C-alpha positions as CSV (number, residue, x, y, z in Angstrom):
1,M,29.8,-89.0,14.0
2,A,29.0,-88.8,17.7
3,P,31.7,-87.3,19.9
4,H,33.9,-89.7,21.8
5,T,33.1,-89.4,25.5
6,P,35.7,-90.9,27.8
7,S,34.4,-93.1,30.7
8,E,36.0,-94.8,33.7
9,T,36.4,-98.0,31.7
10,D,38.1,-96.8,28.6
11,F,41.2,-94.7,27.9
12,P,40.5,-91.1,27.1
13,R,42.5,-89.7,24.1
14,V,45.0,-87.2,25.5
15,A,46.9,-84.4,23.8
16,M,49.8,-82.4,25.2
17,L,50.2,-78.9,23.8
18,G,53.6,-77.7,24.9
19,S,57.2,-79.1,24.9
20,G,58.9,-77.5,28.0
21,S,59.9,-79.1,31.3
22,W,56.4,-79.1,32.9
23,A,54.8,-80.5,29.7
24,T,57.4,-83.2,29.7
25,A,56.8,-84.1,33.3
26,L,53.1,-84.2,32.8
27,A,53.5,-86.4,29.7
28,K,55.6,-88.8,31.8
29,M,52.9,-89.1,34.4
30,I,50.1,-89.5,31.9
31,M,51.9,-92.2,29.8
32,K,51.9,-94.4,32.9
33,N,48.1,-94.6,32.6
34,V,47.2,-94.4,28.9
35,P,48.4,-96.5,25.9
36,S,49.2,-93.5,23.7
37,L,49.6,-89.7,23.7
38,T,49.3,-87.1,21.0
39,W,52.0,-84.5,21.5
40,Y,52.2,-81.1,19.7
41,F,55.6,-79.6,19.0
42,R,56.1,-76.4,17.1
43,K,59.3,-77.6,15.2
44,E,59.6,-80.7,13.1
45,E,63.3,-81.0,13.8
46,K,62.7,-81.3,17.6
47,I,60.2,-84.1,16.9
48,K,62.8,-86.0,14.8
49,E,65.4,-85.6,17.5
50,F,63.0,-86.8,20.2
51,Q,62.1,-89.8,18.1
52,S,65.7,-90.8,17.6
53,T,66.9,-90.2,21.1
54,R,63.7,-91.2,22.9
55,H,63.8,-88.1,25.1
56,N,62.9,-84.4,24.9
57,P,66.0,-82.8,23.3
58,N,65.7,-79.7,25.4
59,Y,64.0,-80.5,28.7
60,L,64.3,-83.3,31.4
61,T,66.6,-85.3,29.1
62,S,67.0,-88.0,31.7
63,V,63.4,-89.1,31.1
64,E,63.1,-91.8,28.4
65,F,59.8,-92.1,26.6
66,P,58.2,-95.0,24.6
67,V,58.2,-92.9,21.4
68,E,56.3,-95.6,19.5
69,Q,53.3,-94.8,21.7
70,I,53.5,-91.1,21.0
71,Y,51.9,-89.5,18.0
72,F,53.9,-86.3,17.4
73,T,52.5,-83.5,15.3
74,T,53.3,-79.9,14.4
75,D,49.7,-79.3,13.6
76,I,47.9,-78.0,16.7
77,N,44.5,-78.6,15.1
78,E,45.3,-82.2,14.4
79,A,46.3,-82.6,18.1
80,I,43.0,-81.2,19.2
81,D,41.0,-83.3,16.8
82,R,42.7,-86.5,18.1
83,S,41.9,-85.8,21.7
84,D,39.2,-85.9,24.4
85,I,41.4,-84.2,27.0
86,I,43.9,-81.4,26.1
87,F,46.7,-80.4,28.5
88,L,47.8,-76.9,27.8
89,A,51.4,-76.4,29.0
90,T,52.9,-73.5,27.1
91,P,54.4,-70.4,28.7
92,S,51.7,-67.8,29.3
93,P,53.3,-65.1,27.0
94,F,52.8,-67.5,24.1
95,V,49.2,-68.7,24.8
96,K,47.6,-66.3,22.5
97,S,49.9,-67.0,19.6
98,H,49.4,-70.8,20.0
99,L,45.6,-70.6,20.3
100,S,45.4,-68.1,17.4
101,Q,46.3,-71.0,15.1
102,I,43.2,-73.0,16.1
103,T,40.5,-73.4,13.5
104,T,39.0,-76.6,14.8
105,S,36.4,-76.9,17.5
106,F,36.9,-77.4,21.3
107,D,33.4,-78.9,21.5
108,D,33.2,-81.8,24.0
109,K,36.9,-81.4,24.9
110,I,38.1,-81.1,28.5
111,I,40.9,-78.5,28.6
112,V,43.4,-78.7,31.4
113,S,45.5,-75.6,32.0
114,A,48.9,-76.4,33.4
115,I,50.0,-72.8,32.9
116,K,51.1,-70.8,36.0
117,G,50.7,-67.4,34.4
118,I,48.2,-64.8,33.1
119,V,47.5,-64.1,29.4
120,P,49.2,-60.7,28.8
121,D,47.2,-57.7,27.5
122,E,43.9,-59.2,28.5
123,N,45.1,-59.8,32.1
124,L,43.0,-63.0,32.3
125,V,43.9,-66.3,33.8
126,V,44.0,-69.0,31.2
127,T,40.6,-70.6,31.9
128,E,38.9,-67.2,31.8
129,Y,40.7,-66.5,28.5
130,L,39.5,-69.8,27.0
131,H,36.0,-69.2,28.2
132,Q,35.8,-65.6,26.9
133,Y,37.7,-65.9,23.6
134,H,37.2,-69.6,22.7
135,N,33.7,-70.1,24.2
136,V,34.8,-73.1,26.2
137,P,32.2,-73.8,29.0
138,H,33.4,-73.5,32.5
139,E,32.6,-77.1,33.3
140,M,35.0,-78.2,30.5
141,L,37.9,-76.2,31.9
142,A,40.3,-77.5,34.6
143,V,43.5,-76.5,36.1
144,V,46.4,-78.6,37.6
145,S,48.8,-77.2,40.1
146,G,51.5,-78.3,42.5
147,P,53.5,-78.2,44.7
148,C,55.4,-80.2,42.1
149,H,58.7,-79.3,40.3
150,A,59.1,-80.9,36.9
151,E,62.6,-82.0,37.8
152,E,61.5,-83.9,40.9
153,A,58.7,-85.6,38.9
154,A,61.4,-86.7,36.4
155,M,63.2,-88.3,39.3
156,E,60.0,-89.9,40.5
157,R,60.1,-88.3,43.9
158,T,56.9,-88.3,45.8
159,S,54.8,-85.3,44.7
160,Y,51.3,-83.9,45.1
161,L,49.0,-82.3,42.6
162,T,45.5,-80.6,42.8
163,V,43.1,-80.7,39.9
164,A,40.3,-78.1,40.0
165,C,37.2,-78.1,37.8
166,Q,33.6,-77.0,38.3
167,E,32.6,-80.5,37.1
168,R,33.9,-82.8,39.8
169,D,33.8,-85.9,37.7
170,H,36.1,-84.3,35.1
171,A,38.5,-83.4,37.9
172,K,38.4,-87.1,39.1
173,L,39.1,-88.3,35.6
174,I,42.1,-86.0,35.2
175,C,43.4,-87.2,38.6
176,R,43.3,-90.8,37.3
177,L,45.4,-89.8,34.4
178,L,48.1,-88.3,36.6
179,N,48.2,-90.6,39.7
180,N,50.9,-93.2,39.8
181,N,53.5,-94.6,42.3
182,F,55.0,-91.1,42.9
183,I,52.1,-88.7,42.1
184,N,49.1,-88.2,44.4
185,S,46.3,-86.0,43.1
186,I,43.3,-84.5,44.8
187,V,40.3,-82.6,43.5
188,S,39.1,-79.0,44.1
189,D,36.5,-76.6,42.7
190,D,38.5,-73.4,43.3
191,V,39.6,-73.0,39.7
192,L,40.2,-69.2,39.8
193,G,41.7,-69.2,43.3
194,I,44.3,-71.8,42.3
195,E,45.1,-70.0,39.0
196,Y,45.7,-66.7,40.7
197,S,47.7,-68.2,43.6
198,S,49.8,-70.1,41.1
199,V,50.7,-66.8,39.4
200,M,51.4,-65.0,42.7
201,K,53.6,-67.7,44.2
202,N,56.0,-67.1,41.2
203,I,56.1,-63.4,42.0
204,Y,56.8,-64.0,45.7
205,S,59.5,-66.4,44.7
206,I,61.2,-63.7,42.7
207,A,61.1,-61.6,45.8
208,A,62.6,-64.4,47.9
209,G,65.3,-64.8,45.2
210,I,66.0,-61.0,45.3
211,C,66.4,-61.2,49.1
212,H,68.7,-64.2,48.7
213,G,70.8,-62.3,46.2
214,L,71.1,-59.4,48.6
215,N,72.3,-61.7,51.3
216,Y,69.2,-61.5,53.5
217,G,69.1,-64.5,55.8
218,D,66.6,-67.3,56.5
219,N,65.0,-65.4,59.3
220,F,63.9,-62.6,57.0
221,Q,62.9,-65.1,54.3
222,S,60.5,-66.8,56.6
223,V,58.8,-63.5,57.4
224,L,58.7,-62.6,53.8
225,V,57.0,-65.8,52.8
226,S,54.5,-65.7,55.8
227,N,53.5,-62.1,54.7
228,A,53.3,-63.3,51.1
229,I,50.6,-65.9,51.9
230,Q,48.6,-63.1,53.7
231,E,48.9,-61.0,50.6
232,M,47.8,-63.9,48.4
233,N,44.8,-64.5,50.7
234,R,43.7,-60.8,50.5
235,F,44.0,-60.7,46.7
236,C,42.2,-64.0,46.1
237,N,39.4,-63.0,48.4
238,A,39.0,-59.7,46.5
239,V,39.1,-61.1,43.0
240,H,37.3,-64.4,43.6
241,P,35.6,-64.5,47.1
242,T,34.8,-68.1,48.1
243,H,35.5,-70.4,51.0
244,R,39.1,-71.6,50.7
245,N,41.9,-72.5,53.0
246,L,45.2,-71.1,51.9
247,Q,47.1,-73.4,54.2
248,E,46.3,-76.3,51.8
249,S,49.2,-77.6,49.8
250,V,48.0,-76.2,46.5
251,Y,48.4,-72.7,47.9
252,L,50.9,-72.6,50.7
253,G,52.8,-75.7,49.7
254,D,53.3,-74.4,46.1
255,L,54.4,-71.1,47.4
256,L,57.0,-72.7,49.8
257,V,58.5,-75.0,47.2
258,T,58.8,-72.3,44.7
259,A,60.3,-69.8,47.1
260,Y,62.9,-72.1,48.6
261,S,63.8,-74.8,46.0
262,N,66.9,-74.6,43.9
263,F,64.8,-76.0,41.1
264,S,62.7,-72.8,41.1
265,R,63.4,-70.7,38.0
266,N,61.6,-67.7,39.5
267,R,63.8,-67.8,42.7
268,T,66.8,-68.2,40.4
269,F,65.7,-65.2,38.3
270,G,65.2,-63.1,41.5
271,T,68.6,-64.1,42.9
272,M,70.2,-62.8,39.7
273,I,68.3,-59.6,40.0
274,G,69.4,-59.2,43.7
275,K,73.0,-59.8,42.7
276,G,72.9,-56.9,40.2
277,Y,71.8,-58.5,36.9
278,T,69.5,-56.5,34.7
279,V,66.2,-58.1,33.8
280,K,67.3,-58.6,30.2
281,T,70.6,-60.1,31.1
282,A,69.1,-62.4,33.7
283,Q,66.5,-63.6,31.1
284,M,69.1,-64.2,28.5
285,E,71.4,-66.2,30.8
286,M,68.6,-68.3,32.2
287,E,67.3,-69.4,28.8
288,M,64.1,-70.3,30.5
289,I,61.0,-68.3,31.2
290,A,60.4,-67.0,34.7
291,E,56.6,-66.7,34.7
292,G,56.6,-64.3,37.7
293,Y,58.2,-61.6,35.6
294,Y,55.1,-61.4,33.4
295,G,52.8,-62.1,36.2
296,S,54.0,-59.2,38.3
297,K,52.9,-56.7,35.6
298,C,49.5,-58.4,35.1
299,I,48.7,-58.6,38.8
300,H,49.8,-55.0,39.3
301,E,47.4,-53.9,36.6
302,I,44.6,-56.0,37.9
303,N,45.1,-54.6,41.3
304,E,44.6,-51.1,40.0
305,H,40.9,-52.0,40.1
306,Y,40.8,-53.8,43.4
307,H,43.3,-51.7,45.5
308,V,44.5,-54.7,47.7
309,T,47.4,-53.8,50.0
310,M,50.3,-55.8,48.5
311,P,53.7,-54.3,49.5
312,I,55.7,-57.4,48.4
313,M,54.0,-57.5,45.0
314,D,54.5,-53.8,44.6
315,A,58.2,-54.0,45.4
316,V,58.8,-56.7,42.8
317,F,56.9,-54.7,40.2
318,E,59.0,-51.6,40.9
319,I,62.2,-53.5,40.6
320,L,61.4,-55.3,37.4
321,Y,59.5,-52.7,35.5
322,N,60.5,-49.3,36.9
323,R,64.1,-50.2,37.4
324,Q,64.1,-49.3,41.0
325,S,67.0,-50.4,43.2
326,P,66.5,-53.9,44.7
327,S,68.4,-53.0,47.8
328,Q,66.3,-49.8,48.3
329,Q,63.0,-51.5,47.6
330,M,63.8,-54.4,50.1
331,A,65.0,-51.9,52.7
332,T,61.7,-50.1,52.4
333,L,59.8,-53.4,52.4
334,K,61.3,-54.4,55.7
335,D,59.3,-51.8,57.6
336,K,56.0,-53.0,56.0
337,L,56.3,-56.7,57.1
338,T,55.0,-58.0,60.3
């Protein structure tokens, strides 16, 4: 049987792999534009609760879904087989374990990474991991990024997304799936730059949270964030040199909203660290994954090859992984900012 190829005139078959807040927000956007959705959950009991209550039992519970239009499955291979476009929205530490279950083919599938993290151990952004370990062609790989908090999308507050893909027509198709009365999407070809900046903005948001927990004021926070975007620029240019403008919303805007918003789990995590919580205690109390914790170790290890000057990144790594004093690290960092 010939593969099903979506066009502008029909509805592509879409699958969502992931059940957290960002996956739920994306599903809400997509279901405004398609007649049905395949949604992979790990646990059958969560599916049954979702079907009975008409909302995700654990995330964004204010969002009601037309469950009769959702095909739920606990079989990741079935979800892939039923789709033309796959949104991958699981936390980065679990990407390998989820993908290790796959025995079916990704042939002719467009895979959209909505993961703002790096695959641990391999220290690869998600699209590169999919290309190297699952042989997905670069032109079939896309990434979607903010600035857009899941919670605000749930409330239908005006938000902006950027979809990046080497194949521009694929990016445009994904934008059509996401655009609605409160979502505005644009296209880009800077796949790797957007992935790396999405990882780094979480780390810088932890730094902002740490400073907040230590009672640093708004003046210092503004200098911290302005230096963070310079660090991000240096690192992206070293790892993936190309023409990009980091003042665009997908870079600077995403950093700002994650560093300042009360919805930011990375800022919340950093605030707890600044107030004296241990990493483990903060993680247990949050009950949600702060991607910047894992990202800081990955970026630190990647930068051992590139040797980019990154004092903010280094300070966060020292605090989280070498148990250095937050107050001492930030006191030292003050003299390195301009």
